[in-house]
C-alpha positions in Angstrom: -2.9 26.2 11.8 -1.2 23.9 14.3 1.9 24.6 16.0 4.0 22.1 13.6 3.3 24.2 10.7 6.0 27.1 11.4 8.5 24.3 12.1 7.8 22.4 8.6 8.6 25.8 7.2 11.6 26.4 8.9 13.0 23.2 8.2 12.7 23.8 4.8 14.4 26.7 4.9 17.4 25.3 6.2 17.2 22.4 3.9 17.5 24.8 1.2 20.1 27.1 2.5 22.9 24.4 2.6 23.3 24.4 -1.2 26.2 26.9 -0.6 28.2 24.0 1.0 28.5 21.5 -1.9 31.0 20.9 -4.5 30.0 17.3 -6.3 27.7 15.9 -9.0 24.2 14.6 -8.7 23.1 12.0 -11.2 19.9 12.6 -13.1 16.9 10.8 -12.3 14.8 9.6 -15.2 11.1 8.7 -14.5 7.9 7.6 -16.5 5.3 9.1 -14.3 4.1 10.9 -17.5 4.0 7.9 -19.7 7.2 9.3 -21.3 10.9 8.8 -20.3 11.7 12.5 -18.2 14.0 13.9 -15.9 12.5 14.1 -12.7 13.3 17.7 -12.4 11.3 18.7 -15.3 8.0 17.1 -14.6 5.5 19.3 -12.7 4.1 16.8 -10.1 5.2 15.7 -7.1 6.9 12.2 -7.1 9.3 10.6 -4.5 11.5 8.4 -7.1 13.7 5.7 -5.8 16.0 3.9 -7.3 17.2 0.3 -6.9 20.4 1.7 -4.8 18.5 4.1 -3.2 16.1 1.2 -1.7 19.0 -0.7 -0.7 20.7 1.9 1.3 17.3 2.8 3.1 16.7 -1.1 3.7 13.1 -0.6 1.8 12.3 -4.1 0.6 8.8 -3.8 -0.1 5.8 -1.4 -0.2 5.5 -1.8 3.9 8.9 0.0 4.1 8.4 2.7 1.8 7.2 5.3 4.4 10.9 5.3 5.7 11.6 7.7 2.5 8.6 9.0 1.9 6.9 11.2 4.4 3.0 11.7 4.3 2.9 7.8 3.1 1.4 5.4 5.7 0.4 1.8 5.7 -2.1 0.2 8.0 -1.6 -3.7 7.9 -4.3 -5.5 9.1 -4.5 -9.8 8.3 -4.2 -9.7 4.6 -5.3 -5.9 4.4 -2.6 -3.6 4.0 -4.1 -0.3 3.1 -1.8 2.8 1.8 -2.6 6.2 3.0 -1.0 9.0 1.0 -1.2 12.6 2.3 -3.8 11.6 4.4 -6.0 10.0 1.8 -6.5 6.1 2.2 -8.8 3.4 2.4 -9.5 1.5 5.9 -11.1 -1.1 4.6 -11.2 -2.3 0.6 -12.7 -5.7 0.3 -13.9 -7.2 -2.8 -16.7 -5.1 -4.4 -14.7 -1.9 -3.4 -11.1 -0.7 -3.8 -8.1 1.8 -2.3 -8.1 5.1 -2.6 -4.2 5.0 -3.6 -3.7 2.6 -7.0 -0.7 0.2 -7.1 1.2 -0.6 -10.5 3.5 -3.4 -11.0 5.4 -2.1 -14.0 2.4 -1.4 -16.7 -0.3 -3.5 -14.9 -2.8 -2.1 -12.5 -2.9 -4.4 -9.3 -6.5 -5.1 -8.5 -6.3 -5.9 -4.9 -4.2 -3.8 -2.6 -2.9 -7.0 -0.6 -2.2 -8.6 -3.8 0.9 -5.8 -3.8 2.5 -6.7 -0.8 5.4 -9.0 -2.5 8.8 -8.3 -1.8 10.7 -6.0 -4.3 12.9 -8.1 -6.6 15.4 -6.9 -9.3 13.5 -3.4 -9.1 14.7 -0.4 -11.2 12.9 2.0 -9.1 9.8 2.9 -7.1 7.9 6.1 -8.2 5.3 7.2 -5.5 2.9 9.8 -7.5 1.6 11.9 -4.6 -1.7 13.8 -5.2 -4.6 12.7 -7.8 -3.7 11.2 -10.5 -7.4 10.9 -12.5 -5.9 11.8 -16.1 -3.2 9.6 -16.8 -3.7 6.9 -14.1 -7.7 7.5 -13.5 -10.0 5.7 -11.2 -9.3 5.0 -7.5 -6.1 7.1 -7.7 -7.6 9.8 -5.7 -4.5 9.7 -3.0 -1.7 8.6 -5.9 0.0 5.8 -7.2 2.9 3.7 -6.5 4.7 2.5 -9.3 7.2 -0.5 -8.9 9.3 -0.8 -12.0 11.4 -3.9 -12.2 14.3 -4.1 -14.6 14.1 -4.7 -18.4 16.3 -7.3 -20.5 19.6 -5.9 -21.6 21.6 -7.2 -24.7 24.3 -8.6 -22.8 25.1 -11.9 -20.2 24.8 -10.9 -16.6 23.4 -12.1 -13.3 24.0 -12.7 -9.6 23.0 -14.9 -6.7 22.8 -14.0 -3.2 22.2 -15.5 0.1 20.9 -13.8 3.3 20.5 -15.1 6.9 18.9 -13.2 9.9 17.0 -13.0 13.2 13.7 -15.3 13.3 15.8 -17.6 11.3 15.4 -15.6 8.1 16.5 -17.1 5.4 16.7 -15.4 1.6 17.9 -17.0 -1.5 17.5 -14.4 -4.8 18.9 -15.0 -8.3 18.6 -12.9 -11.2 20.4 -14.0 -14.9 19.9 -11.9 -18.2 20.5 -13.8 -21.3 21.3 -12.6 -24.8 19.4 -14.7 -27.2 19.8 -12.9 -30.5 20.9 -9.6 -31.6 17.2 -8.3 -31.0 16.1 -10.7 -28.2 17.0 -11.0 -24.8 15.5 -12.8 -21.8 15.7 -11.8 -18.1 14.6 -14.6 -15.2 14.6 -13.8 -11.4 13.9 -16.2 -8.6 13.7 -15.3 -4.4 12.8 -17.3 -1.7 12.3 -15.9 1.4 11.3 -17.5 4.6 11.2 -16.8 8.5 10.0 -17.8 11.9 7.4 -15.5 14.0 8.6 -13.3 16.4 4.9 -13.2 18.5 4.8 -15.6 21.2 1.7 -17.4 21.8 1.3 -17.7 25.5 -2.0 -19.9 25.8 -1.9 -22.6 28.3 -3.0 -25.0 25.3 -2.1 -23.4 22.1 -2.0 -25.3 18.7 0.6 -22.9 17.5 3.5 -21.4 19.8 4.3 -18.5 17.4 2.9 -16.1 14.9 4.0 -14.0 12.2 6.0 -16.6 10.3 6.0 -16.8 6.4 7.3 -18.5 3.5 7.5 -16.4 0.1 8.5 -17.7 -3.5 8.7 -15.2 -6.5 9.3 -15.8 -9.8 9.0 -13.5 -12.8 10.3 -13.6 -16.3 10.5 -11.2 -19.3 11.4 -11.6 -23.0 12.6 -8.4 -24.8 12.4 -8.1 -28.9 13.7 -4.6 -30.0 14.7 -4.8 -34.0 17.0 -1.4 -33.4 14.6 0.6 -35.5 11.0 1.4 -34.6 9.6 -1.9 -32.7 9.7 -3.1 -29.4 7.8 -6.1 -27.8 8.1 -7.3 -24.3 6.3 -10.1 -22.7 6.4 -10.6 -18.9 5.1 -12.9 -16.5 5.1 -13.1 -12.8 3.8 -15.5 -9.8 4.4 -15.1 -5.8 2.9 -17.0 -3.0 3.1 -16.0 0.3 2.5 -18.9 2.8 2.5 -17.3 6.6 0.9 -15.7 9.6 2.4 -12.0 8.9 -0.2 -9.1 10.4 -2.3 -12.3 12.1 -0.9 -11.7 15.6 -4.2 -10.1 17.1 -2.9 -8.7 20.8 -6.2 -7.7 23.1 -6.8 -3.8 23.3 -8.3 -4.2 26.7 -6.8 -6.5 29.5 -9.4 -8.9 30.3 -13.4 -8.7 30.8 -15.9 -6.8 30.5 -14.3 -5.0 27.7 -12.8 -7.8 26.0 -15.9 -10.0 26.0 -14.2 -13.2 25.3 -12.7 -13.2 28.4 -15.9 -13.7 30.2 -16.0 -17.1 28.8 -12.8 -18.1 29.9 -10.0 -17.0 27.1 -7.1 -15.7 28.2 -5.8 -12.3 27.2 -2.6 -10.0 27.8 -1.0 -6.7 27.3 2.3 -7.5 26.2 3.7 -6.2 23.0 4.9 -9.0 21.3 2.8 -11.9 22.9 -0.4 -13.1 22.2 -3.0 -15.5 23.7 -5.3 -17.0 21.2 -6.1 -20.1 19.1 -8.6 -21.4 16.8 -10.7 -23.7 19.2 -7.8 -25.3 20.8 -9.0 -28.7 19.0 -6.2 -28.3 16.8 -8.4 -28.8 13.8 -9.6 -25.5 12.4 -7.6 -23.6 10.4 -4.6 -21.8 12.0 -4.3 -17.8 11.9 -2.8 -17.0 8.8 -3.0 -17.0 5.0 -2.1 -18.3 1.6 -2.2 -15.8 -1.0 -1.1 -16.3 -4.6 -0.6 -13.6 -7.2 0.1 -14.2 -10.8 -0.1 -12.1 -14.1 1.5 -11.5 -17.4 1.4 -8.7 -19.8 2.3 -7.8 -23.5 3.7 -4.5 -24.4 4.2 -3.4 -28.0 5.8 -0.1 -28.8 6.1 1.0 -32.2 8.1 4.2 -32.8 6.8 6.4 -35.6 9.0 9.5 -36.5 7.6 11.9 -33.8 5.2 10.0 -31.7 5.3 6.0 -30.4 1.9 3.9 -30.4 2.0 1.5 -27.6 -0.5 -1.5 -26.9 -0.5 -2.7 -23.2 -2.4 -6.0 -22.6 -2.3 -7.5 -19.1 -4.1 -10.2 -17.0 -3.6 -10.1 -13.0 -5.3 -12.7 -10.5 -4.9 -13.1 -6.9 -6.4 -16.0 -4.7 -6.4 -16.2 -1.0 -7.2 -18.5 1.8 -7.3 -16.6 5.2 -8.2 -17.4 8.7 -8.3 -15.2 11.9 -9.0 -15.0 15.6 -11.0 -11.8 15.6 -11.9 -12.5 19.7 -7.9 -12.9 20.3 -8.2 -14.9 23.2 -7.8 -18.8 23.3 -11.7 -19.7 23.4 -13.5 -20.4 19.9 -15.6 -17.0 20.5 -15.4 -15.4 17.4 -13.3 -16.7 14.3 -13.1 -15.9 10.6 -12.2 -17.8 7.4 -12.2 -16.3 3.8 -11.5 -17.5 0.4 -11.8 -14.4 -2.2 -10.0 -14.2 -5.5 -10.0 -11.8 -8.2 -9.4 -11.8 -12.0 -8.5 -8.8 -14.2 -7.9 -8.1 -17.8 -6.9 -4.5 -18.8 -6.2 -3.5 -22.6 -4.6 0.0 -22.8 -3.5 2.1 -26.2 -1.4 5.4 -26.1 -0.1 7.8 -28.5 3.0 9.4 -27.3 4.8 12.3 -29.1 8.3 12.1 -28.5 8.1 15.5 -26.8 10.4 17.5 -29.2 8.7 20.9 -30.0 6.3 23.3 -28.7 3.7 20.8 -28.3 3.7 17.5 -26.8 0.9 15.1 -26.1 -0.2 11.6 -24.4 -3.3 10.0 -26.0 -5.1 7.2 -24.4 -7.7 4.5 -23.9 -8.1 1.9 -20.9 -10.1 -1.0 -20.7 -10.8 -2.8 -17.5 -12.5 -5.9 -16.7 -12.7 -7.5 -13.2 -14.4 -10.3 -11.2 -14.0 -10.4 -7.9 -15.5 -13.1 -5.5 -15.7 -14.2 -2.1 -16.4 -17.9 -2.6 -17.2 -17.7 1.6 -16.5 -15.6 4.4 -17.4 -17.6 7.4 -17.7 -16.6 11.2 -18.3 -18.9 13.9 -17.7 -19.5 17.4 -19.6 -19.4 20.9 -20.4 -15.8 20.5 -21.8 -16.3 16.8 -23.6 -18.9 18.0 -25.5 -16.9 21.1 -25.8 -14.0 19.3 -27.4 -15.4 16.3 -29.3 -18.3 18.0 -27.4 -21.3 16.2 -26.9 -24.5 17.3 -23.3 -25.6 19.0 -21.1 -25.7 15.9 -23.0 -23.9 13.6 -22.0 -20.4 11.6 -22.7 -18.3 8.9 -20.9 -17.2 6.3 -21.4 -14.5 3.3 -20.5 -15.1 -0.3 -21.0 -12.9 -3.3 -19.4 -12.0 -6.7 -19.1 -8.6 -8.2 -18.3 -7.9 -11.9 -16.5 -4.7 -13.4 -16.2 -3.3 -16.7 -14.7 0.1 -17.0 -13.5 2.0 -19.7 -11.7 5.8 -20.2 -10.5 7.5 -22.7 -7.8 10.5 -22.0 -5.5 12.9 -23.2 -2.9 15.1 -21.6 -1.3 18.5 -23.6 1.8 20.4 -22.8 2.2 23.4 -24.7 5.6 25.4 -24.2 4.6 29.3 -25.1 8.5 30.0 -24.7 11.6 28.6 -22.7 10.1 29.6 -19.4 6.1 28.9 -19.7 4.5 25.6 -20.2 0.6 24.8 -19.8 -0.5 21.4 -19.4 -4.1 20.5 -19.7 -5.6 17.0 -19.2 -9.0 15.5 -19.5 -10.1 11.7 -18.7 -13.9 10.4 -19.0 -14.4 7.3 -17.0 -17.5 5.2 -17.6 -17.7 2.1 -15.1 -20.4 -0.4 -14.1 -20.4 -2.7 -11.5 -22.9 -5.5 -11.5 -23.6 -7.7 -8.2 -24.1 -11.1 -9.9 -25.0 -12.9 -6.8 -24.8 -12.6 -2.9 -26.1 -14.8 -0.5 -25.7 -15.8 3.3 -25.4 -19.4 4.1 -25.9 -20.9 7.7 -24.8 -24.6 8.7 -22.6 -26.4 10.4 -18.6 -25.4 10.3 -16.2 -27.9 9.2 -12.5 -28.5 10.0 -11.6 -26.3 7.3 -13.7 -23.2 8.8 -16.1 -23.1 6.0 -20.0 -24.4 5.7 -19.8 -27.3 3.7 -23.4 -28.4 3.2 -25.5 -25.1 4.3 -29.0 -25.7 6.2 -30.0 -22.5 5.0 -29.0 -20.5 2.0 -30.7 -16.6 1.7 -30.3 -15.2 -1.5 -30.2 -11.6 -2.1 -31.0 -9.6 -5.0 -28.9 -8.9 -7.8 -28.0 -5.6 -8.3 -26.2 -2.8 -10.6 -24.5 0.5 -10.2 -22.6 2.9 -12.9 -20.5 5.8 -12.5 -19.5 8.6 -15.1 -16.8 10.7 -14.4 -14.6 13.4 -15.7 -11.3 14.1 -14.0 -9.7 17.1 -15.8 -6.1 18.8 -14.9 -4.7 21.7 -15.5 -0.9 22.7 -14.7 1.4 25.9 -15.4 5.0 25.2 -15.1 7.7 28.3 -15.0 11.3 27.6 -15.6 12.4 30.6 -13.5 15.9 29.5 -14.6 18.1 26.7 -15.7 17.8 25.3 -11.9 14.6 26.3 -10.7 10.9 25.3 -12.0 7.6 26.5 -9.9 4.2 24.9 -10.9 0.8 25.3 -10.0 -1.9 22.7 -10.4 -5.4 21.8 -10.2 -6.5 18.4 -10.4 -9.0 16.1 -9.8 -9.8 12.3 -9.1 -12.1 9.9 -8.1 -12.3 6.4 -6.3 -14.8 3.9 -7.5 -18.0 3.1 -5.7 -19.2 -0.4 -5.5 -20.9 -2.8 -3.0 -20.3 -4.1 0.3 -19.0 -7.5 -0.2 -18.9 -10.2 1.6 -22.3 -9.0 3.5 -24.8 -11.0 5.6 -27.5 -9.3 4.2 -28.6 -7.5 1.0 -25.2 -5.4 -0.1 -25.6 -1.9 0.2 -24.1 0.5 -2.5 -21.4 3.1 -2.1 -20.8 6.0 -4.2 -17.5 7.2 -5.5 -15.3 9.5 -3.4 -14.2 12.5 -5.4 -11.1 14.7 -4.5 -10.4 17.9 -5.9 -6.8 19.5 -5.5 -5.0 22.5 -5.7 -1.0 22.4 -5.6 1.9 24.7 -5.8 5.2 23.0 -6.0 8.7 23.8 -6.9 11.7 22.0 -8.0 15.5 23.3 -7.6 18.5 21.5 -8.5 22.2 22.5 -8.7 25.0 21.0 -9.2 24.9 19.1 -5.8 21.6 20.0 -4.3 18.3 18.8 -5.6 15.6 20.7 -3.4 12.1 19.6 -4.2 8.7 20.2 -2.3 5.0 21.2 -2.7 2.3 22.7 -0.8 -1.2 21.6 -1.8 -5.0 22.0 -0.3 -7.7 19.1 -1.1 -11.3 19.1 -0.9 -12.4 15.6 -0.3 -15.9 14.9 -0.5 -18.0 11.9 0.0 -15.4 9.7 2.0 -15.8 6.1 2.3 -15.7 5.5 5.5 -15.9 2.1 7.7 -18.7 1.6 10.2 -20.3 -1.4 12.1 -23.6 -2.5 10.7 -25.8 -3.0 14.1 -27.8 -5.3 12.3 -25.5 -8.1 11.4 -22.2 -6.7 13.5 -20.3 -6.7 10.4 -17.9 -4.1 9.3 -19.2 -1.9 6.1 -18.5 0.9 4.4 -20.7 4.2 3.8 -20.4 7.8 2.2 -20.4 9.5 5.5 -18.0 12.4 5.6 -16.2 15.3 3.7 -12.9 16.4 4.6 -10.3 19.0 4.4 -6.5 18.8 4.0 -3.8 21.2 4.1 0.0 20.0 3.8 3.6 20.8 2.8 6.3 18.3 1.6 9.8 19.0 1.1 12.9 16.5 0.0 16.4 17.4 -0.1 19.5 15.3 -1.5 22.7 16.9 -0.8 26.4 15.2 -2.3 29.0 17.6 -1.0 31.8 15.5 -2.2 32.2 11.8 -4.1 32.3 10.0 -1.0 29.5 11.8 1.1 25.6 11.9 0.1 23.0 13.2 2.6 19.2 13.6 2.3 16.0 14.8 4.2 12.3 15.0 3.7 9.7 16.5 5.7 5.6 16.4 5.3 3.4 18.4 7.4 -0.8 17.5 7.1 -3.6 19.2 8.6 -6.4 16.3 7.6 -9.4 17.0 9.2 -13.4 15.8 8.8 -16.1 18.3 8.4 -19.5 18.0 8.3 -19.2 14.1 9.8 -22.1 12.1 12.0 -20.1 9.2 12.5 -19.5 6.3 15.4 -17.5 6.0 18.3 -16.7 3.1 20.3 -17.4 3.2 24.1 -17.1 0.3 26.7 -20.6 -1.0 27.7 -19.9 -0.7 31.2 -19.7 3.0 30.9 -23.1 3.1 29.3 -26.5 2.8 30.6 -27.4 -1.0 31.4 -29.5 -2.2 28.5 -28.0 0.6 26.3 -29.1 -0.6 22.5 -25.4 0.3 21.2 -24.4 -3.1 23.2 -27.1 -5.2 22.3 -24.3 -7.5 20.3 -21.9 -7.7 23.0 -23.1 -6.4 26.3 -19.8 -7.1 27.8 -17.6 -5.4 25.0 -18.1 -2.1 23.2 -21.0 -0.1 22.3 -21.2 2.1 19.5 -22.6 5.6 20.3 -23.2 7.9 17.4 -21.9 11.7 17.4 -20.6 14.7 15.6 -17.0 13.7 14.4 -16.2 17.1 12.5 -12.9 18.3 13.2 -11.9 14.7 14.1 -8.2 14.1 12.4 -8.3 11.9 9.3 -6.8 8.3 9.9 -3.4 7.7 9.4 -2.6 11.4 8.9 0.4 12.2 11.1 0.9 15.9 11.7 4.4 15.9 10.9 6.4 13.2 9.2 10.1 13.1 7.7 13.7 11.4 7.5 17.3 12.2 7.6 19.5 10.1 5.9 23.3 9.8 5.5 26.0 7.7 3.1 29.6 7.6 3.3 31.7 5.3 0.5 35.3 4.5 1.3 37.6 2.7 -1.2 40.1 0.7 0.4 43.1 -0.7 -2.1 43.0 -4.1 -2.3 40.0 -4.9 -0.4 37.0 -2.9 -2.1 34.8 -0.8 -1.3 32.6 0.3 1.8 29.3 2.4 2.0 28.0 3.0 5.3 24.3 4.1 5.3 22.2 5.3 8.0 18.6 6.7 7.9 16.1 7.9 10.7 12.4 8.4 9.8 10.0 9.9 12.3 6.3 10.2 12.2 4.1 12.3 14.8 1.3 10.6 16.9 -1.9 9.8 14.8 -5.0 8.0 14.9 -6.1 4.6 13.7 -9.7 5.2 13.2 -12.2 8.3 12.7 -13.4 8.6 16.0 -10.0 9.3 17.4 -10.2 7.0 20.3 -7.4 4.5 19.6 -4.1 6.4 19.0 -0.8 5.3 17.0 2.0 6.9 18.9 4.7 9.2 17.5 7.6 7.0 16.9 11.4 7.1 15.3 12.6 4.1 13.6 16.2 3.7 12.3 17.6 1.5 9.7 21.2 1.0 9.0 24.0 -0.9 6.7 27.4 -1.5 5.6 28.0 -2.6 2.2 31.1 -4.1 0.8 32.0 -4.8 -2.8 35.3 -6.4 -4.2 37.8 -4.5 -6.1 36.5 -6.2 -9.5 32.7 -5.8 -8.0 31.9 -9.6 -8.7 31.6 -10.3 -5.2 29.4 -8.5 -2.5 28.4 -8.5 1.1 26.2 -6.5 3.6 25.4 -6.2 7.0 22.3 -4.4 7.6 19.7 -4.0 10.7 16.1 -2.6 10.6 14.6 -0.8 13.7 18.1 -0.5 15.4 17.1 1.0 18.4 14.0 -1.9 18.7 11.3 0.7 19.2 7.8 -0.8 19.7 4.5 0.2 17.6 1.8 -1.1 15.8 1.0 -1.8 12.5 -3.0 -1.6 13.2 -5.6 -1.3 16.2 -8.9 -2.7 15.5 -11.6 -2.0 17.8 -15.0 -3.9 17.7 -17.9 -4.9 19.6 -16.3 -8.0 21.4 -13.5 -5.9 22.2 -10.6 -5.5 19.7 -6.9 -6.0 19.0 -3.8 -4.9 17.8 -1.2 -6.0 15.5 2.6 -5.4 16.7 5.5 -4.5 14.1 8.7 -6.1 13.6 11.2 -5.8 16.4 14.9 -5.1 15.7 16.2 -7.4 13.1 19.7 -7.8 11.7 20.9 -9.6 8.7 23.8 -10.8 7.0 24.1 -11.0 3.0 26.9 -12.2 0.6 26.6 -12.8 -3.1 28.3 -12.9 -6.1 27.5 -10.8 -9.5 28.8 -12.8 -12.9 
C-alpha cells in the first residue's frame, strides 16, 4: 500500500468521531438509483446524491464541476471530448464506434455520446453519481458507474423564476422557469437558459485570425408535460434542445517550448509556455474554420407508469441525437501544419419496460427489458496542413479524411430481487443478459483538395474499406448482503460485474480494427450511518479490471486508435460526512483513496526524437517531434486516478429581521497528483480549488441574489495534456471567476 492509505483511514475515523457534538436534524435524501424511490441510507450501493441546493452551495453548474463534491470522480476535457473517470475507471478516447466507461443519463434517457452530456444543469432536482459497476440495472458501458441528471417534474401549482447573472470574461446568463397547472390532472413545466462568455485564453500569434479562445454561447430549452389521474396512471412527455457554439477546450498550449520537440516550430510557427496564452491559427488566411465547435443536442422521452396494487409497470420510450461540427489546431502553432475538422453525428432510439414492486413485504423486485438502436456516423474527419502534405506525399493544399458509420443494436432483459430474511438481513440478487451487435456499415479514406470549410468536397481518390460486424453476449450478475445492525447503521457486502461494449476504431485512415469489451469485477464492503445530525457513509472496494481499452498511436497512419492492451487492479476507500450541529450550521467532508495500477501491460511511451538514435523507426512520422517507444508499463498508475482526493465544506445561515436570510457557503476540494496517460510521462499536478458564495433571499422569498466565485485562489491547472508525434499540447482550465446574480420567484 502507498503511504497515504493510513492517512485516509485516520481521516475517516476522525470524521465519524464528531457525531457526539451535534444537535440538529438532517433532512432525508430520496434517490431512485434502483428504479424506485428509496432513502439514500436504505440503498446498499455507493451513491453521491446532490440536490439542487447542494449544487448551488458548491457552485456546481455542470458535469465538469461535479468532482468538487465527489471524491474519486474526475474529467479529462479535450476539445469536444469530456471523459469521466470514476474510481480510476474511464475512457481516454470515446469516438463514434466506441463509448465511455461511465454512462450518463438525463432523466430516464441514456446519453449516447459523453460530449453530448456537457450541457449546463438547468432546473435540476438532483444528481446521482452511482459508483462502481452498474451492470444489472444500467447495463452496458457502466463499468465505472453512472451519472444521472434528474430534472424537476411539473407540479400542480403555478410557480416559476427568472434570474440574470453577470461575471468575469463578460459572462451573461439569463434563465427562466415556469410551471403551469393546465387542469386538475395536467401540468406543464418549461425552462430556458442562455449562457455566454468571452474567452480567457489570449492568442499571441503575430497575425491571428482570432484574438482569444474559450469563448462560448449556449442555449438550452426544455419542456415537460405531466398527466396524473390521481389513481393509477401517470404519463410524462419531455423534450429538450441545447446548442453550444464556442471554443471551450480548444485552447491548445504547446507541451514543449519550440523545436525540435514541437515539430511545427521548425516550420516557423511560434510557441508559448505561458499558462493562459496560445500561439495558434488555422492557416493565417482567415478562411479556414477557426478552432471550436458547434454542438446540437436534442431528445425526447415518453414515460408511462401504471400502478397496480403491488407493483408499477413502466414504459420508457426515448430518442436522443447529437450533431457536431468542430475544428482544431493540432500542431498548436500559427502555421498550417496539422489541423483537423470533424462532423460526427449520432441518432439513438431506446425502449425500456419495467415492472417494479412497491417494496412492501419481504420480497421486492425490479424486472425489465432494454432495447437500443443507434447510428453513429462521421461524415468526415479531415486532417490537413504542411506536415500532412509532406508525410503523405500530397500536393500543396491537399489533405485526407476518414469517414464511416457504425450501427448498434442491443437488447437486454434484467432482474433484481431483494429478499428480507428479517428486520436485519436482506439479500439482493441481480442478473442482466446483454446481446449486442455493432455493424461497420461503411468506412473510407478520402484524399483531395481541402476547401475553405476544412473538408474535402470533391475527393480525387476514395479508398473504401471492408464492411464488418462484431457481436457481444454478456452476463452481468450482482449479489449484495445487507445487515441493518441498528436503526442508524447499515453494513453491506457486494459482488458486481460490469462490461463496457467493444466496437470499431472510427474514424480511421485504414481498415478499422475491432476492439473487444472491457470487463470489471468488483468486491465492495460499505456502510451507511445516520444519526439525528450526522450522516456518515463510505465503502472500501477492490476491482479486477480486464481487457482495458487503451489509447495508442497507429504508426502506420499517425492516427489515435484504441486497443485492448492491459489489465489493472484497483483498491480504494471512500467516505462522506454531513454534520448539521445547529439549524444554522452545516458541514461536510469527503475523502477518496485509490491505488490503481496496470498489470501485464506492454504499451507505448513518448520520447523526444532528439534523445533517440538517428533514424529510429519510432520517429519516422515526425523526425523532429516525439517517438513512441514500446516497453513494460506494468505497475504504472492508471490515468486520472489520484491517490488521494477529497473536500471540506461549510455553510452558515443568518436570518436578519426585515432584510431576509443570508447563507454563506465555502468549499475546498483537493486532489493529489495524477497522470494524463498510461506511460506516466505527463503529470497532472496536485491542486486545491476553492469555491465560495453568499446567497440572499427576501423575507417573502420572492426576491433573491447571490455573489459567487469559482477557483477563488486563482490556481493554474490543466484539463488535459495530449502528447503526439508532432509534439503535443495542454488545455488550461478556467481562472478565478466572480459572478453576481439577481432573480425573482413567482
